[in-house]
Phi, psi and omega in degrees: 000352179298328179297312183301314181296315179300314183295318176299314180298324177299314182297320182295319181290339181269029183303000181277014180088358178282127181266098182260014179284118180285145178301140177090345184258358184305323185277358180277352184271159176304148183299322182290325177289323179296319178307310177296318181298310186293314182298317182295319182289328172295323180290320194250335192231331186234142187279345181198166179294323181299312180299320177295313180302319177296312183304317184265010178056044171235166177272133178310316180303322181295323174295306183295324177296315185291323179286332178292334174297338174253010173095025179237146177230161179272124173260106185292323178298326178265349180057049176198163171278133189231144173303135177302326183289355175284356173293330187287141179270161180298328180296322180290334183263351182276000000 
């Protein structure tokens, strides 16, 4: 796990907008770090999950599979990954 931590720290230090995530390494980070990275890049740099996946030379399914392991799914209408439990309405949980 030291690699993941070091990689996350590198990304935090690069807060100047420089994208130093190397192609093909996107899936090597911890799933919670990946979630933040992917949602931020979908918001600011890429128009779709497909475009993001192409840019980083990864398969879209690999991203969605890894994030589903921590309970997130891709909502295409919002263009971000959202927690699965947000599907429930407030009436269902009351």
